[in-house]
Rosetta silent file (secondary structure, phi, psi, omega in degrees, C-alpha in Angstrom):
SEQUENCE: XXXXXXXXXXXXXXXXXXXXXXXXXXXXXXXXXXXXXXXXXXXXXXXXXXXXXXXXXXXXXXXXXXXXXXXXXXXXXXXXXXXXXXXXXXXXXXXXXXXXXXXXXXXXXXXXXXXXXXXXXXXXXXXXXXXXXXXXXXXXXXXXXXXXX
SCORE:     score description
SCORE:     0.000 S_00000001
   1 L     0.000  135.661 -179.300  127.898   33.511   66.498 S_00000001
   2 L   -81.925  147.150  175.464  125.955   30.264   66.883 S_00000001
   3 L   -74.868  146.424  175.903  122.611   30.096   68.616 S_00000001
   4 L   -75.072  133.207 -179.821  122.504   28.109   71.844 S_00000001
   5 L   -86.648  132.277  176.857  120.571   24.857   71.379 S_00000001
   6 L   -68.596  153.656 -177.244  117.885   24.132   73.952 S_00000001
   7 L   -67.917  -22.201 -179.608  118.332   20.817   75.825 S_00000001
   8 L  -126.592  145.196  175.269  114.949   19.542   74.520 S_00000001
   9 L   -80.766  164.672  177.885  113.322   19.811   71.127 S_00000001
  10 H   -60.365  -40.118  179.975  109.803   21.161   70.761 S_00000001
  11 H   -62.597  -45.153  179.369  108.556   17.668   69.842 S_00000001
  12 H   -63.255  -41.892  179.669  110.065   16.105   72.999 S_00000001
  13 H   -62.596  -43.883  178.393  108.586   18.844   75.154 S_00000001
  14 H   -65.429  -38.547  178.310  105.082   18.340   73.675 S_00000001
  15 H   -64.113  -44.316  178.610  105.357   14.577   74.120 S_00000001
  16 H   -64.220  -41.441  179.148  106.370   14.948   77.769 S_00000001
  17 H   -63.912  -42.312  178.188  103.565   17.437   78.391 S_00000001
  18 H   -64.434  -42.423  178.239  100.993   15.085   76.817 S_00000001
  19 H   -63.606  -39.626  178.269  102.237   12.121   78.865 S_00000001
  20 H   -64.965  -39.989  178.969  102.079   14.173   82.052 S_00000001
  21 H   -63.249  -43.588  179.089   98.503   15.224   81.262 S_00000001
  22 H   -64.366  -44.509  179.277   97.421   11.616   80.713 S_00000001
  23 H   -62.325  -42.000  179.249   99.107   10.467   83.938 S_00000001
  24 H   -64.047  -40.272  177.682   97.493   13.305   85.907 S_00000001
  25 H   -63.168  -39.242  178.257   94.077   12.380   84.485 S_00000001
  26 H   -65.582  -40.080  179.044   94.561    8.754   85.526 S_00000001
  27 H   -66.522  -39.054  179.208   95.496    9.803   89.059 S_00000001
  28 H   -67.026  -38.678 -177.180   92.468   12.074   89.334 S_00000001
  29 H   -79.452  -18.358 -175.198   90.110    9.337   88.066 S_00000001
  30 H   -54.723  -44.544  179.750   91.583    6.558   90.262 S_00000001
  31 L   -64.459  -19.498 -177.436   89.408    7.280   93.347 S_00000001
  32 L  -100.326   11.368 -176.670   86.312    7.080   91.141 S_00000001
  33 H   -57.220  -43.187 -178.816   87.245    3.746   89.543 S_00000001
  34 H   -66.463  -38.079  178.703   84.533    1.803   91.400 S_00000001
  35 H   -66.634  -43.217  179.851   81.873    4.365   90.482 S_00000001
  36 H   -63.735  -45.099 -179.241   82.966    4.341   86.843 S_00000001
  37 H   -63.217  -42.390 -178.407   83.029    0.518   86.729 S_00000001
  38 H   -65.689  -46.027 -178.683   79.601    0.229   88.365 S_00000001
  39 H   -68.407  -33.240  176.720   77.936    2.782   86.071 S_00000001
  40 H   -66.986  -40.153  178.009   79.584    1.182   83.040 S_00000001
  41 H   -63.180  -39.123  178.406   78.283   -2.215   84.150 S_00000001
  42 H   -70.180  -34.997 -179.622   74.775   -0.829   84.503 S_00000001
  43 H   -66.430  -40.479 -177.972   75.029    0.885   81.137 S_00000001
  44 L  -101.791   25.985  176.690   76.021   -2.305   79.333 S_00000001
  45 L   -57.264  -24.605  173.052   73.743   -4.615   81.330 S_00000001
  46 E  -143.576  139.958  178.603   72.264   -5.423   77.950 S_00000001
  47 L   -77.899  164.245  175.820   73.783   -4.911   74.560 S_00000001
  48 L   -53.776  136.311 -176.247   71.986   -3.009   71.805 S_00000001
  49 L    96.224   -4.173  174.869   69.125   -5.150   70.637 S_00000001
  50 L    86.599   11.797  178.736   68.417   -6.341   74.189 S_00000001
  51 L   -73.907  114.655 -175.940   70.971   -9.182   74.436 S_00000001
  52 E   -77.860  159.250  179.454   71.561   -9.533   78.209 S_00000001
  53 E  -109.508  124.169  173.706   74.932  -10.140   79.888 S_00000001
  54 L   -80.967  -19.799 -178.818   75.353  -12.907   82.455 S_00000001
  55 L   -59.977  -30.418 -179.721   78.815  -11.579   83.297 S_00000001
  56 L  -115.467   11.261 -175.398   77.233   -8.760   85.321 S_00000001
  57 L   -71.777  154.445 -179.117   73.939  -10.476   86.166 S_00000001
  58 L   -81.916  172.559  176.345   72.592  -10.642   89.705 S_00000001
  59 H   -56.736  -43.092 -178.081   71.969  -13.715   91.837 S_00000001
  60 H   -64.421  -38.596  178.389   68.277  -13.602   90.928 S_00000001
  61 H   -66.695  -39.627  176.517   69.039  -13.541   87.189 S_00000001
  62 H   -67.662  -38.460  179.027   71.335  -16.556   87.533 S_00000001
  63 H   -60.135  -36.350  178.562   68.708  -18.320   89.659 S_00000001
  64 L   -67.768  -18.337 -179.339   66.235  -17.919   86.787 S_00000001
  65 L   -91.733   -2.750 -178.749   68.711  -19.797   84.530 S_00000001
  66 L   -57.707  132.917 -177.574   68.868  -22.934   86.731 S_00000001
  67 L    96.344  -13.560 -179.989   68.202  -25.978   84.556 S_00000001
  68 L   -74.389  152.530  179.574   69.455  -24.241   81.400 S_00000001
  69 E  -100.696  121.105  177.402   72.036  -25.910   79.203 S_00000001
  70 E  -101.091  157.070  166.596   75.284  -24.016   78.654 S_00000001
  71 E  -107.261  114.098 -175.796   78.104  -24.841   76.296 S_00000001
  72 E  -118.293  111.394 -179.378   81.237  -24.526   78.428 S_00000001
  73 L    58.381   31.597  179.847   84.542  -25.008   76.667 S_00000001
  74 L    86.179    0.420 -179.066   82.772  -27.033   73.976 S_00000001
  75 E  -111.711  135.786  177.389   81.067  -29.328   76.520 S_00000001
  76 E   -74.104  124.013  179.889   77.326  -29.269   77.240 S_00000001
  77 E  -130.246  140.771  177.390   76.779  -28.382   80.913 S_00000001
  78 E  -102.115  133.991  175.547   73.526  -27.901   82.825 S_00000001
  79 E   -73.371  104.800 -174.037   73.296  -25.179   85.459 S_00000001
  80 E   -79.691  -28.967 -178.839   72.382  -27.395   88.411 S_00000001
  81 E  -179.508  167.914  177.705   71.953  -24.679   90.988 S_00000001
  82 E  -136.296  130.197 -178.701   72.922  -21.331   92.401 S_00000001
  83 E  -126.139  124.193  179.609   73.697  -20.777   96.077 S_00000001
  84 E   -77.327  146.812  175.010   74.003  -17.343   97.671 S_00000001
  85 L   -89.583  145.163  175.587   76.759  -16.674  100.183 S_00000001
  86 L   -70.061  136.299  177.819   75.882  -15.282  103.572 S_00000001
  87 L  -143.646  142.427  179.043   77.001  -11.686  103.875 S_00000001
  88 L  -113.789  143.304  177.054   76.701   -9.126  106.608 S_00000001
  89 L    83.497 -176.077 -177.254   76.615   -5.405  106.095 S_00000001
  90 L   -88.871  133.946  177.544   76.539   -3.303  102.978 S_00000001
  91 L   -87.336  152.021  177.319   78.557   -4.464   99.969 S_00000001
  92 L   -58.177  150.470 -174.959   80.567   -1.976   97.893 S_00000001
  93 L   -64.003  -26.882 -177.310   78.628   -0.426   95.031 S_00000001
  94 L   -82.610   -4.584  177.165   80.888   -1.919   92.358 S_00000001
  95 L  -100.956  163.891  172.124   80.088   -5.501   93.463 S_00000001
  96 L   -60.965  155.569  179.632   76.923   -7.532   92.982 S_00000001
  97 L   -70.610  -16.057 -179.824   74.482   -7.054   95.827 S_00000001
  98 L  -146.681  124.890  174.017   74.890  -10.757   96.616 S_00000001
  99 L   -80.439  149.363 -177.365   77.868  -13.064   96.058 S_00000001
 100 E  -155.484  165.532  174.278   76.971  -16.576   94.949 S_00000001
 101 E  -114.906  140.745  176.228   78.243  -19.881   93.585 S_00000001
 102 E  -114.080  136.059 -177.329   76.908  -21.503   90.420 S_00000001
 103 E  -112.612  128.577 -178.599   77.070  -25.301   89.996 S_00000001
 104 E  -117.497  132.627  174.924   77.384  -26.932   86.580 S_00000001
 105 E  -113.157  136.941  176.331   76.870  -30.640   85.782 S_00000001
 106 E   -66.754  141.923 -179.248   77.986  -32.179   82.493 S_00000001
 107 L   -74.760  -37.866 -179.790   75.058  -33.336   80.347 S_00000001
 108 L  -109.201 -159.672 -177.572   76.939  -36.372   78.998 S_00000001
 109 L   -81.304    7.013 -177.326   79.799  -38.526   80.217 S_00000001
 110 L   -66.218  149.219  172.128   82.368  -35.784   79.589 S_00000001
 111 L  -122.749  147.749 -179.104   84.715  -34.679   82.334 S_00000001
 112 L  -122.796  151.106  175.988   86.423  -31.314   82.426 S_00000001
 113 L   -74.836  141.051  179.020   89.615  -30.141   84.071 S_00000001
 114 L   -90.070  171.772  178.006   89.109  -27.853   87.035 S_00000001
 115 L    59.203   44.333  176.864   90.766  -24.564   87.910 S_00000001
 116 E  -134.847  158.940  175.660   90.657  -23.206   84.370 S_00000001
 117 E   -93.095  127.453  179.976   88.959  -20.303   82.614 S_00000001
 118 E  -122.823  154.959  171.316   86.310  -21.413   80.116 S_00000001
 119 E   -90.938  123.632  179.880   84.024  -19.580   77.715 S_00000001
 120 E  -109.279  134.672 -178.379   80.407  -20.285   78.664 S_00000001
 121 E  -127.305  132.062  172.644   77.578  -19.745   76.205 S_00000001
 122 L  -124.964  137.563 -168.380   73.833  -19.746   76.815 S_00000001
 123 L   -42.337  -53.524 -171.775   71.549  -19.290   73.814 S_00000001
 124 L   -94.341    8.254 -177.975   69.980  -15.906   74.592 S_00000001
 125 E  -118.110  162.215  174.569   72.976  -14.368   76.411 S_00000001
 126 E   -74.218  136.354  178.226   76.345  -12.942   75.449 S_00000001
 127 L   -57.652  150.084  179.553   79.159  -15.498   76.040 S_00000001
 128 E  -137.043  156.221  176.585   81.197  -14.978   79.197 S_00000001
 129 E   -94.243  127.688  178.165   84.508  -16.125   80.601 S_00000001
 130 E  -132.863  147.843  175.935   84.232  -18.049   83.888 S_00000001
 131 E   -93.955  118.402 -178.190   86.749  -19.731   86.176 S_00000001
 132 E  -110.062  135.248  175.436   85.546  -23.254   86.972 S_00000001
 133 E  -119.718  157.635  173.039   86.781  -25.450   89.811 S_00000001
 134 E   -71.899  146.561 -177.062   85.900  -29.014   90.711 S_00000001
 135 L   -86.716  -16.126  178.636   83.372  -29.190   93.539 S_00000001
 136 L    58.543   32.806  175.890   84.977  -32.214   95.261 S_00000001
 137 E   -99.257  121.512 -177.448   81.585  -33.625   96.239 S_00000001
 138 L   -61.721  -27.082  178.775   81.647  -37.477   96.151 S_00000001
 139 L   -73.444  -27.293 -179.646   77.953  -37.579   95.092 S_00000001
 140 E  -133.511   74.546 -173.774   78.649  -35.375   92.054 S_00000001
 141 L   -66.569  -23.831 -178.785   82.302  -35.916   91.076 S_00000001
 142 L   -92.430   -3.012 -178.251   81.968  -34.198   87.672 S_00000001
 143 L   -64.529  141.078  178.327   80.267  -31.065   89.041 S_00000001
 144 E  -115.475  151.214 -174.077   82.010  -27.763   88.397 S_00000001
 145 E  -126.919  134.025  174.511   81.774  -24.652   90.545 S_00000001
 146 E  -125.375  136.002  179.768   82.009  -20.960   89.614 S_00000001
 147 E  -109.116  132.188  179.202   82.041  -18.152   92.193 S_00000001
 148 E  -119.957  123.770 -176.974   80.609  -14.736   91.366 S_00000001
 149 L  -106.343    0.000    0.000   81.347  -11.846   93.700 S_00000001
């Protein structure tokens, strides 16, 4: 008499069980995503060796960089200014305490396309990816704008 074959092999059953465990862990961690992201951002606020990150820097840290020369998409750009946005109430913990806009002016006669993601590099910081838009100000037609929330 032949043995009855189970509908699933042991390997398939273990694979399904492992996938279910991973999915359940993701669902349990989902409500804590903002807490995890915020603590991770604070943990890596500077890389080993003390190299700071502008990607997670505050308004005050960006304000201290005004006048600095960045290389943005291969073009030399000067950080012309930083302007904080008005905000009322308490901001979520996973966001910066203050949203702001950073304004970049090209150092030379170069012009850049707006509404694109560029890699920005400043000498003592880790490079970061930023979305730059044209500012549409007639006094500064080449100025680029980045918003940090």
